[in-house]
N, CA and C atoms as a LAMMPS dump frame, in Angstrom:
ITEM: TIMESTEP
0
ITEM: NUMBER OF ATOMS
561
ITEM: BOX BOUNDS ff ff ff
-5.0000000000000000e+02 5.0000000000000000e+02
-5.0000000000000000e+02 5.0000000000000000e+02
-5.0000000000000000e+02 5.0000000000000000e+02
ITEM: ATOMS id mol type element x y z
1 1 1 N -37.746 -33.391 -3.608
2 1 2 C -38.098 -32.207 -2.847
3 1 3 C -36.949 -31.781 -1.944
4 2 1 N -36.29 -32.766 -1.317
5 2 2 C -35.191 -32.467 -0.414
6 2 3 C -34.052 -31.77 -1.167
7 3 1 N -33.713 -32.24 -2.374
8 3 2 C -32.634 -31.617 -3.145
9 3 3 C -33.019 -30.207 -3.573
10 4 1 N -34.335 -29.975 -3.831
11 4 2 C -34.784 -28.621 -4.165
12 4 3 C -34.566 -27.677 -2.983
13 5 1 N -34.859 -28.129 -1.764
14 5 2 C -34.675 -27.321 -0.561
15 5 3 C -33.184 -27.008 -0.374
16 6 1 N -32.332 -28.001 -0.565
17 6 2 C -30.877 -27.788 -0.439
18 6 3 C -30.406 -26.773 -1.475
19 7 1 N -30.872 -26.911 -2.708
20 7 2 C -30.505 -25.98 -3.766
21 7 3 C -31.002 -24.57 -3.447
22 8 1 N -32.237 -24.463 -2.987
23 8 2 C -32.796 -23.157 -2.635
24 8 3 C -31.996 -22.508 -1.509
25 9 1 N -31.623 -23.276 -0.479
26 9 2 C -30.806 -22.743 0.618
27 9 3 C -29.439 -22.303 0.107
28 10 1 N -28.862 -23.079 -0.783
29 10 2 C -27.553 -22.726 -1.34
30 10 3 C -27.626 -21.4 -2.086
31 11 1 N -28.661 -21.181 -2.864
32 11 2 C -28.821 -19.931 -3.61
33 11 3 C -29.051 -18.762 -2.651
34 12 1 N -29.854 -18.977 -1.633
35 12 2 C -30.149 -17.916 -0.665
36 12 3 C -28.925 -17.582 0.176
37 13 1 N -28.163 -18.59 0.578
38 13 2 C -27.022 -18.38 1.471
39 13 3 C -25.732 -18.048 0.736
40 14 1 N -25.681 -18.2 -0.571
41 14 2 C -24.451 -17.925 -1.327
42 14 3 C -23.935 -16.51 -1.093
43 15 1 N -24.779 -15.471 -1.146
44 15 2 C -24.253 -14.132 -0.866
45 15 3 C -23.666 -14.03 0.535
46 16 1 N -24.247 -14.694 1.506
47 16 2 C -23.705 -14.661 2.868
48 16 3 C -22.338 -15.338 2.915
49 17 1 N -22.175 -16.407 2.155
50 17 2 C -20.875 -17.093 2.131
51 17 3 C -19.811 -16.199 1.517
52 18 1 N -20.192 -15.42 0.495
53 18 2 C -19.234 -14.507 -0.113
54 18 3 C -18.953 -13.309 0.776
55 19 1 N -19.831 -13.026 1.731
56 19 2 C -19.704 -11.85 2.582
57 19 3 C -18.758 -12.072 3.75
58 20 1 N -18.05 -13.154 3.743
59 20 2 C -17.196 -13.449 4.882
60 20 3 C -16.052 -12.458 5.019
61 21 1 N -15.728 -12.202 6.24
62 21 2 C -14.641 -11.306 6.605
63 21 3 C -13.315 -11.994 6.288
64 22 1 N -12.405 -11.289 5.635
65 22 2 C -11.11 -11.872 5.307
66 22 3 C -9.985 -10.937 5.714
67 23 1 N -8.804 -11.507 5.874
68 23 2 C -7.611 -10.745 6.239
69 23 3 C -6.506 -11.032 5.231
70 24 1 N -5.918 -9.962 4.707
71 24 2 C -4.733 -10.076 3.855
72 24 3 C -3.537 -9.755 4.739
73 25 1 N -2.748 -10.785 5.076
74 25 2 C -1.558 -10.627 5.905
75 25 3 C -0.352 -10.474 4.984
76 26 1 N 0.289 -9.321 5.038
77 26 2 C 1.429 -9.008 4.169
78 26 3 C 2.679 -9.713 4.681
79 27 1 N 3.421 -10.319 3.759
80 27 2 C 4.726 -10.903 4.075
81 27 3 C 5.768 -9.826 3.786
82 28 1 N 6.334 -9.181 4.827
83 28 2 C 7.281 -8.079 4.601
84 28 3 C 8.505 -8.47 3.777
85 29 1 N 8.995 -9.696 3.962
86 29 2 C 10.212 -10.113 3.251
87 29 3 C 9.983 -10.362 1.765
88 30 1 N 8.755 -10.685 1.372
89 30 2 C 8.448 -10.937 -0.035
90 30 3 C 7.912 -9.695 -0.738
91 31 1 N 7.58 -8.669 0.025
92 31 2 C 6.991 -7.446 -0.532
93 31 3 C 8.065 -6.404 -0.802
94 32 1 N 7.753 -5.453 -1.709
95 32 2 C 8.744 -4.434 -2.081
96 32 3 C 8.08 -3.067 -2.245
97 33 1 N 8.819 -2.045 -1.863
98 33 2 C 8.419 -0.671 -2.148
99 33 3 C 9.607 -0.017 -2.841
100 34 1 N 9.348 0.48 -4.044
101 34 2 C 10.376 1.195 -4.796
102 34 3 C 9.937 2.648 -4.942
103 35 1 N 10.9 3.534 -4.937
104 35 2 C 10.605 4.948 -5.154
105 35 3 C 11.483 5.478 -6.272
106 36 1 N 10.969 6.473 -6.989
107 36 2 C 11.718 7.123 -8.057
108 36 3 C 11.539 8.628 -7.912
109 37 1 N 12.673 9.33 -7.843
110 37 2 C 12.672 10.788 -7.737
111 37 3 C 13.483 11.344 -8.903
112 38 1 N 12.833 12.132 -9.737
113 38 2 C 13.529 12.755 -10.862
114 38 3 C 14.247 14.011 -10.396
115 39 1 N 15.493 14.163 -10.848
116 39 2 C 16.289 15.355 -10.543
117 39 3 C 16.896 15.874 -11.841
118 40 1 N 17.526 17.041 -11.766
119 40 2 C 18.122 17.622 -12.969
120 40 3 C 19.316 16.822 -13.479
121 41 1 N 19.959 16.04 -12.634
122 41 2 C 21.176 15.331 -13.039
123 41 3 C 21.042 13.812 -13.096
124 42 1 N 20.005 13.282 -12.471
125 42 2 C 19.867 11.825 -12.438
126 42 3 C 18.454 11.453 -11.993
127 43 1 N 18.142 10.194 -12.186
128 43 2 C 16.913 9.636 -11.63
129 43 3 C 17.344 8.834 -10.404
130 44 1 N 16.83 9.224 -9.248
131 44 2 C 17.182 8.542 -8.002
132 44 3 C 16.159 7.433 -7.763
133 45 1 N 16.653 6.199 -7.725
134 45 2 C 15.815 5.043 -7.428
135 45 3 C 16.176 4.528 -6.049
136 46 1 N 15.174 4.084 -5.319
137 46 2 C 15.434 3.563 -3.99
138 46 3 C 14.411 2.534 -3.587
139 47 1 N 14.667 1.91 -2.463
140 47 2 C 13.749 0.918 -1.906
141 47 3 C 13.536 1.207 -0.425
142 48 1 N 12.404 0.75 0.092
143 48 2 C 12.103 0.825 1.514
144 48 3 C 11.637 -0.547 1.968
145 49 1 N 11.797 -0.829 3.265
146 49 2 C 11.396 -2.121 3.826
147 49 3 C 10.046 -1.989 4.536
148 50 1 N 9.156 -2.902 4.222
149 50 2 C 7.865 -2.949 4.899
150 50 3 C 8.06 -3.621 6.253
151 51 1 N 7.584 -2.947 7.3
152 51 2 C 7.686 -3.495 8.648
153 51 3 C 6.577 -4.514 8.902
154 52 1 N 5.348 -4.144 8.517
155 52 2 C 4.213 -5.032 8.763
156 52 3 C 3.033 -4.602 7.906
157 53 1 N 2.056 -5.494 7.8
158 53 2 C 0.846 -5.151 7.066
159 53 3 C -0.234 -6.181 7.258
160 54 1 N -1.434 -5.694 7.515
161 54 2 C -2.597 -6.548 7.647
162 54 3 C -3.82 -5.723 7.263
163 55 1 N -4.59 -6.222 6.311
164 55 2 C -5.763 -5.499 5.827
165 55 3 C -6.988 -6.397 5.954
166 56 1 N -7.993 -5.888 6.633
167 56 2 C -9.258 -6.593 6.835
168 56 3 C -10.241 -6.113 5.778
169 57 1 N -10.944 -7.061 5.138
170 57 2 C -11.924 -6.672 4.129
171 57 3 C -13.038 -7.707 4.045
172 58 1 N -14.107 -7.307 3.388
173 58 2 C -15.279 -8.155 3.17
174 58 3 C -15.758 -7.822 1.761
175 59 1 N -15.873 -8.803 0.898
176 59 2 C -16.245 -8.561 -0.5
177 59 3 C -17.617 -7.9 -0.658
178 60 1 N -18.5 -8.034 0.321
179 60 2 C -19.85 -7.473 0.19
180 60 3 C -19.969 -6.068 0.796
181 61 1 N -18.884 -5.56 1.355
182 61 2 C -18.914 -4.263 2.022
183 61 3 C -17.67 -3.484 1.599
184 62 1 N -17.813 -2.262 1.114
185 62 2 C -16.641 -1.532 0.605
186 62 3 C -15.726 -0.947 1.688
187 63 1 N -15.958 -1.269 2.926
188 63 2 C -15.106 -0.753 4.005
189 63 3 C -13.932 -1.698 4.242
190 64 1 N -12.787 -1.107 4.602
191 64 2 C -11.593 -1.872 4.936
192 64 3 C -11.003 -1.302 6.217
193 65 1 N -10.107 -2.068 6.824
194 65 2 C -9.372 -1.572 7.979
195 65 3 C -8.001 -2.224 7.983
196 66 1 N -7.169 -1.79 8.91
197 66 2 C -5.811 -2.305 9.003
198 66 3 C -4.815 -1.266 8.544
199 67 1 N -3.594 -1.709 8.265
200 67 2 C -2.572 -0.778 7.786
201 67 3 C -1.378 -1.533 7.216
202 68 1 N -0.607 -0.794 6.429
203 68 2 C 0.692 -1.254 5.946
204 68 3 C 1.687 -0.231 6.472
205 69 1 N 2.696 -0.709 7.198
206 69 2 C 3.662 0.174 7.842
207 69 3 C 5.051 -0.056 7.263
208 70 1 N 5.712 1.044 6.951
209 70 2 C 7.054 1.023 6.365
210 70 3 C 8.031 1.661 7.342
211 71 1 N 9.217 1.082 7.47
212 71 2 C 10.265 1.681 8.297
213 71 3 C 10.851 2.867 7.54
214 72 1 N 10.648 4.065 8.055
215 72 2 C 11.105 5.278 7.365
216 72 3 C 12.615 5.275 7.149
217 73 1 N 13.371 4.785 8.099
218 73 2 C 14.826 4.785 7.996
219 73 3 C 15.41 3.666 7.167
220 74 1 N 14.572 2.848 6.541
221 74 2 C 15.071 1.712 5.755
222 74 3 C 15.371 2.088 4.308
223 75 1 N 15.137 3.347 3.935
224 75 2 C 15.331 3.773 2.553
225 75 3 C 16.776 3.656 2.094
226 76 1 N 16.954 3.042 0.954
227 76 2 C 18.293 2.863 0.361
228 76 3 C 18.249 3.324 -1.09
229 77 1 N 19.153 4.251 -1.455
230 77 2 C 19.212 4.751 -2.826
231 77 3 C 20.534 4.42 -3.513
232 78 1 N 21.423 3.731 -2.812
233 78 2 C 22.722 3.417 -3.396
234 78 3 C 23.767 4.485 -3.127
235 79 1 N 23.42 5.502 -2.35
236 79 2 C 24.345 6.579 -2.003
237 79 3 C 24.193 6.826 -0.508
238 80 1 N 25.189 6.383 0.271
239 80 2 C 25.085 6.422 1.729
240 80 3 C 24.909 7.844 2.276
241 81 1 N 25.609 8.817 1.724
242 81 2 C 25.473 10.18 2.236
243 81 3 C 24.103 10.762 1.906
244 82 1 N 23.571 10.45 0.725
245 82 2 C 22.219 10.899 0.358
246 82 3 C 21.194 10.249 1.282
247 83 1 N 21.377 8.95 1.591
248 83 2 C 20.445 8.247 2.472
249 83 3 C 20.456 8.841 3.879
250 84 1 N 21.641 9.202 4.38
251 84 2 C 21.725 9.832 5.705
252 84 3 C 20.986 11.16 5.725
253 85 1 N 21.161 11.958 4.652
254 85 2 C 20.468 13.251 4.562
255 85 3 C 18.953 13.038 4.474
256 86 1 N 18.534 12.056 3.678
257 86 2 C 17.11 11.751 3.54
258 86 3 C 16.519 11.367 4.9
259 87 1 N 17.218 10.515 5.636
260 87 2 C 16.72 10.074 6.935
261 87 3 C 16.671 11.201 7.956
262 88 1 N 17.736 12.008 8.007
263 88 2 C 17.826 13.062 9.026
264 88 3 C 16.995 14.294 8.688
265 89 1 N 17.168 14.835 7.49
266 89 2 C 16.58 16.135 7.158
267 89 3 C 15.201 16.064 6.511
268 90 1 N 14.899 14.99 5.8
269 90 2 C 13.637 14.94 5.051
270 90 3 C 12.614 14.063 5.765
271 91 1 N 12.967 12.817 6.055
272 91 2 C 12.018 11.913 6.712
273 91 3 C 12.024 12.033 8.239
274 92 1 N 13.05 12.674 8.791
275 92 2 C 13.159 12.911 10.247
276 92 3 C 12.879 11.634 11.036
277 93 1 N 13.639 10.588 10.711
278 93 2 C 13.374 9.267 11.283
279 93 3 C 13.572 9.214 12.795
280 94 1 N 14.329 10.146 13.372
281 94 2 C 14.471 10.163 14.833
282 94 3 C 13.14 10.491 15.505
283 95 1 N 12.297 11.278 14.833
284 95 2 C 10.982 11.647 15.37
285 95 3 C 9.867 10.757 14.822
286 96 1 N 9.994 10.343 13.564
287 96 2 C 8.931 9.6 12.868
288 96 3 C 9.522 8.327 12.272
289 97 1 N 9.494 7.249 13.041
290 97 2 C 10.146 6.005 12.635
291 97 3 C 9.428 5.271 11.509
292 98 1 N 8.13 5.565 11.326
293 98 2 C 7.37 4.826 10.318
294 98 3 C 6.566 5.756 9.415
295 99 1 N 6.218 5.217 8.259
296 99 2 C 5.277 5.801 7.307
297 99 3 C 4.209 4.738 7.134
298 100 1 N 2.935 5.127 7.074
299 100 2 C 1.906 4.094 6.986
300 100 3 C 0.768 4.494 6.06
301 101 1 N 0.044 3.472 5.62
302 101 2 C -1.178 3.669 4.853
303 101 3 C -2.254 2.817 5.502
304 102 1 N -3.373 3.453 5.852
305 102 2 C -4.509 2.751 6.453
306 102 3 C -5.693 2.824 5.498
307 103 1 N -6.036 1.71 4.834
308 103 2 C -7.169 1.724 3.915
309 103 3 C -8.486 1.904 4.671
310 104 1 N -9.429 2.622 4.044
311 104 2 C -10.735 2.863 4.666
312 104 3 C -11.877 2.302 3.822
313 105 1 N -11.844 2.563 2.498
314 105 2 C -12.91 2.1 1.605
315 105 3 C -12.319 1.736 0.248
316 106 1 N -13.13 1.033 -0.537
317 106 2 C -12.715 0.746 -1.908
318 106 3 C -13.932 0.764 -2.816
319 107 1 N -13.67 1.007 -4.104
320 107 2 C -14.705 0.873 -5.125
321 107 3 C -14.215 -0.173 -6.114
322 108 1 N -15.146 -0.916 -6.656
323 108 2 C -14.81 -2.017 -7.548
324 108 3 C -15.161 -3.324 -6.875
325 109 1 N -14.754 -4.406 -7.497
326 109 2 C -15.068 -5.735 -6.993
327 109 3 C -13.779 -6.517 -6.793
328 110 1 N -13.651 -7.158 -5.646
329 110 2 C -12.51 -8.037 -5.378
330 110 3 C -12.952 -9.458 -5.695
331 111 1 N -12.417 -10.005 -6.772
332 111 2 C -12.765 -11.367 -7.189
333 111 3 C -12.182 -12.376 -6.201
334 112 1 N -12.886 -13.485 -5.949
335 112 2 C -12.364 -14.494 -5.028
336 112 3 C -11.114 -15.2 -5.566
337 113 1 N -10.913 -15.152 -6.895
338 113 2 C -9.683 -15.688 -7.478
339 113 3 C -9.414 -14.951 -8.782
340 114 1 N -8.158 -14.974 -9.192
341 114 2 C -7.775 -14.276 -10.413
342 114 3 C -7.478 -12.807 -10.162
343 115 1 N -7.686 -11.989 -11.195
344 115 2 C -7.295 -10.58 -11.155
345 115 3 C -8.478 -9.656 -10.917
346 116 1 N -8.214 -8.577 -10.184
347 116 2 C -9.195 -7.524 -9.916
348 116 3 C -8.46 -6.194 -9.885
349 117 1 N -9.19 -5.124 -10.185
350 117 2 C -8.65 -3.775 -10.018
351 117 3 C -9.665 -2.978 -9.22
352 118 1 N -9.194 -2.346 -8.147
353 118 2 C -10.063 -1.523 -7.313
354 118 3 C -9.424 -0.152 -7.105
355 119 1 N -10.232 0.799 -6.684
356 119 2 C -9.741 2.111 -6.246
357 119 3 C -9.779 2.08 -4.722
358 120 1 N -8.632 2.202 -4.105
359 120 2 C -8.513 2.09 -2.655
360 120 3 C -8.29 3.47 -2.06
361 121 1 N -9.144 3.86 -1.124
362 121 2 C -9.023 5.156 -0.448
363 121 3 C -8.655 4.921 1.004
364 122 1 N -7.766 5.772 1.489
365 122 2 C -7.345 5.643 2.878
366 122 3 C -6.536 6.829 3.32
367 123 1 N -5.805 6.623 4.405
368 123 2 C -5.015 7.694 5.012
369 123 3 C -3.543 7.296 4.969
370 124 1 N -2.746 8.14 4.313
371 124 2 C -1.295 7.973 4.206
372 124 3 C -0.684 8.892 5.259
373 125 1 N 0.034 8.328 6.223
374 125 2 C 0.615 9.134 7.303
375 125 3 C 2.116 9.267 7.088
376 126 1 N 2.545 10.523 6.985
377 126 2 C 3.937 10.864 6.71
378 126 3 C 4.333 11.995 7.642
379 127 1 N 5.432 11.858 8.341
380 127 2 C 5.868 12.807 9.375
381 127 3 C 4.77 13.026 10.417
382 128 1 N 4.027 11.97 10.701
383 128 2 C 2.97 12.039 11.692
384 128 3 C 1.707 12.745 11.242
385 129 1 N 1.674 13.225 9.999
386 129 2 C 0.511 13.944 9.476
387 129 3 C -0.287 13.058 8.529
388 130 1 N -1.62 12.973 8.734
389 130 2 C -2.465 12.154 7.86
390 130 3 C -2.839 12.894 6.581
391 131 1 N -2.851 12.157 5.466
392 131 2 C -3.223 12.708 4.16
393 131 3 C -4.148 11.711 3.468
394 132 1 N -5.296 12.185 2.999
395 132 2 C -6.209 11.32 2.246
396 132 3 C -5.577 10.984 0.9
397 133 1 N -5.689 9.722 0.506
398 133 2 C -5.094 9.269 -0.743
399 133 3 C -5.956 8.16 -1.334
400 134 1 N -6.212 8.245 -2.633
401 134 2 C -6.917 7.188 -3.36
402 134 3 C -5.989 6.692 -4.454
403 135 1 N -5.797 5.37 -4.498
404 135 2 C -4.873 4.785 -5.468
405 135 3 C -5.519 3.568 -6.146
406 136 1 N -5.185 3.355 -7.42
407 136 2 C -5.644 2.131 -8.082
408 136 3 C -4.749 0.964 -7.657
409 137 1 N -5.379 -0.164 -7.359
410 137 2 C -4.645 -1.359 -6.924
411 137 3 C -5.051 -2.534 -7.801
412 138 1 N -4.067 -3.25 -8.301
413 138 2 C -4.313 -4.488 -9.036
414 138 3 C -4.083 -5.636 -8.056
415 139 1 N -5.084 -6.491 -7.922
416 139 2 C -5.031 -7.603 -6.975
417 139 3 C -5.04 -8.909 -7.761
418 140 1 N -4.223 -9.85 -7.308
419 140 2 C -4.264 -11.197 -7.877
420 140 3 C -4.397 -12.177 -6.709
421 141 1 N -5.439 -13.003 -6.774
422 141 2 C -5.677 -14.001 -5.725
423 141 3 C -5.632 -15.381 -6.35
424 142 1 N -4.913 -16.262 -5.691
425 142 2 C -4.81 -17.652 -6.144
426 142 3 C -4.782 -18.528 -4.9
427 143 1 N -5.922 -19.136 -4.586
428 143 2 C -6.021 -19.888 -3.332
429 143 3 C -5.877 -18.917 -2.173
430 144 1 N -4.983 -19.232 -1.25
431 144 2 C -4.762 -18.334 -0.117
432 144 3 C -3.656 -17.305 -0.398
433 145 1 N -2.996 -17.408 -1.552
434 145 2 C -1.933 -16.461 -1.901
435 145 3 C -2.528 -15.235 -2.588
436 146 1 N -1.969 -14.067 -2.272
437 146 2 C -2.474 -12.831 -2.875
438 146 3 C -1.331 -11.852 -3.089
439 147 1 N -1.473 -11.043 -4.139
440 147 2 C -0.559 -9.923 -4.367
441 147 3 C -1.406 -8.681 -4.64
442 148 1 N -0.858 -7.552 -4.245
443 148 2 C -1.501 -6.259 -4.503
444 148 3 C -0.425 -5.331 -5.041
445 149 1 N -0.666 -4.772 -6.228
446 149 2 C 0.304 -3.875 -6.872
447 149 3 C -0.328 -2.514 -7.086
448 150 1 N 0.486 -1.483 -6.854
449 150 2 C -0.002 -0.119 -7.06
450 150 3 C 1.157 0.781 -7.455
451 151 1 N 0.841 1.736 -8.302
452 151 2 C 1.784 2.792 -8.662
453 151 3 C 1.059 4.11 -8.428
454 152 1 N 1.703 4.991 -7.662
455 152 2 C 1.083 6.265 -7.341
456 152 3 C 2.162 7.295 -7.038
457 153 1 N 1.742 8.537 -6.916
458 153 2 C 2.669 9.645 -6.67
459 153 3 C 2.379 10.244 -5.301
460 154 1 N 3.443 10.506 -4.555
461 154 2 C 3.326 11.176 -3.263
462 154 3 C 3.858 12.604 -3.433
463 155 1 N 2.995 13.617 -3.221
464 155 2 C 3.426 15.013 -3.322
465 155 3 C 4.124 15.436 -2.016
466 156 1 N 5.329 14.911 -1.785
467 156 2 C 5.974 15.016 -0.487
468 156 3 C 6.218 16.465 -0.042
469 157 1 N 6.522 17.37 -0.961
470 157 2 C 6.736 18.768 -0.577
471 157 3 C 5.401 19.402 -0.162
472 158 1 N 4.375 19.152 -0.921
473 158 2 C 3.031 19.649 -0.578
474 158 3 C 2.597 19.12 0.791
475 159 1 N 3.061 17.93 1.149
476 159 2 C 2.695 17.323 2.422
477 159 3 C 3.638 17.71 3.562
478 160 1 N 4.532 18.677 3.325
479 160 2 C 5.338 19.219 4.409
480 160 3 C 6.763 18.725 4.522
481 161 1 N 7.215 17.898 3.593
482 161 2 C 8.606 17.444 3.647
483 161 3 C 9.489 18.416 2.883
484 162 1 N 10.74 18.436 3.245
485 162 2 C 11.711 19.325 2.621
486 162 3 C 12.162 18.753 1.277
487 163 1 N 12.275 19.631 0.271
488 163 2 C 12.831 19.237 -1.023
489 163 3 C 14.352 19.172 -0.855
490 164 1 N 15.013 18.088 -1.312
491 164 2 C 16.453 17.927 -1.116
492 164 3 C 17.327 18.714 -2.102
493 165 1 N 16.741 19.579 -2.916
494 165 2 C 17.515 20.339 -3.91
495 165 3 C 18.606 21.179 -3.238
496 166 1 N 19.715 21.319 -3.962
497 166 2 C 20.777 22.229 -3.517
498 166 3 C 21.567 22.689 -4.732
499 167 1 N 22.013 23.916 -4.706
500 167 2 C 22.767 24.568 -5.779
501 167 3 C 22.184 24.234 -7.161
502 168 1 N 22.925 23.47 -7.987
503 168 2 C 22.492 23.152 -9.342
504 168 3 C 21.749 21.822 -9.442
505 169 1 N 21.672 21.09 -8.341
506 169 2 C 20.993 19.794 -8.302
507 169 3 C 19.58 20.041 -7.799
508 170 1 N 18.61 19.918 -8.7
509 170 2 C 17.213 20.202 -8.362
510 170 3 C 16.392 18.92 -8.438
511 171 1 N 15.577 18.7 -7.407
512 171 2 C 14.7 17.528 -7.351
513 171 3 C 13.252 17.961 -7.543
514 172 1 N 12.451 17.09 -8.155
515 172 2 C 11.021 17.364 -8.301
516 172 3 C 10.348 17.314 -6.929
517 173 1 N 9.157 17.885 -6.845
518 173 2 C 8.419 17.952 -5.579
519 173 3 C 7.548 16.727 -5.308
520 174 1 N 7.539 15.777 -6.243
521 174 2 C 6.75 14.548 -6.1
522 174 3 C 7.668 13.348 -6.26
523 175 1 N 7.338 12.267 -5.574
524 175 2 C 8.097 11.029 -5.707
525 175 3 C 7.133 9.926 -6.155
526 176 1 N 7.569 9.137 -7.142
527 176 2 C 6.747 8.025 -7.645
528 176 3 C 7.002 6.785 -6.796
529 177 1 N 5.919 6.11 -6.438
530 177 2 C 6.006 4.906 -5.612
531 177 3 C 5.477 3.718 -6.412
532 178 1 N 6.208 2.609 -6.345
533 178 2 C 5.797 1.341 -6.954
534 178 3 C 5.721 0.334 -5.815
535 179 1 N 4.517 -0.088 -5.5
536 179 2 C 4.256 -0.949 -4.355
537 179 3 C 3.879 -2.349 -4.816
538 180 1 N 4.504 -3.363 -4.249
539 180 2 C 4.165 -4.75 -4.55
540 180 3 C 4.062 -5.506 -3.234
541 181 1 N 2.822 -5.76 -2.795
542 181 2 C 2.595 -6.483 -1.545
543 181 3 C 2.28 -7.937 -1.859
544 182 1 N 2.914 -8.826 -1.126
545 182 2 C 2.713 -10.264 -1.288
546 182 3 C 2.313 -10.816 0.069
547 183 1 N 1.324 -11.694 0.076
548 183 2 C 0.907 -12.26 1.356
549 183 3 C -0.114 -13.359 1.231
550 184 1 N -0.801 -13.604 2.335
551 184 2 C -1.79 -14.679 2.444
552 184 3 C -3.144 -14.091 2.823
553 185 1 N -4.209 -14.661 2.262
554 185 2 C -5.57 -14.276 2.617
555 185 3 C -6.167 -15.407 3.444
556 186 1 N -6.77 -15.036 4.56
557 186 2 C -7.43 -16.03 5.414
558 186 3 C -8.774 -15.507 5.872
559 187 1 N -9.628 -16.431 6.302
560 187 2 C -10.961 -16.075 6.816
561 187 3 C -10.879 -15.795 8.302
């Protein structure tokens, strides 16, 4: 009878155990953000440095909180003069030192281990202006280690940034982002 009671409690309390609040702490040095901008003469590839990131979530509730913050002036494309122009004229890093994404909700299921794919909705802040954005994220959890990968497009001109085109060199109005966050999950 005693083992039946223990088993019954385990079945009843199992959803509560899965409902625990967790934090994904991003390791900025192990994480990467790559960008790709198509132009008439070349494909511009670059990287940005993540300053910080912490995302709070609960597997039983689709709400999330926290943010991932990127240093706007950390962008490197392999061309120093292009990077200076990007920082000064497009990203305006003197006024807006960071770019951030704050997750709000998700759809799908986050598995306690292995692979999961969710749709993550939140607010992407660029030049101090918030923009709603929903992106697919592939998550891999192994013990306390976790990675989150996403590929999405930022319509930077539509969001108020200047297109860097000049004379015969024309750039597209959207930039592709490849995000790879690496970190630890804790209770």
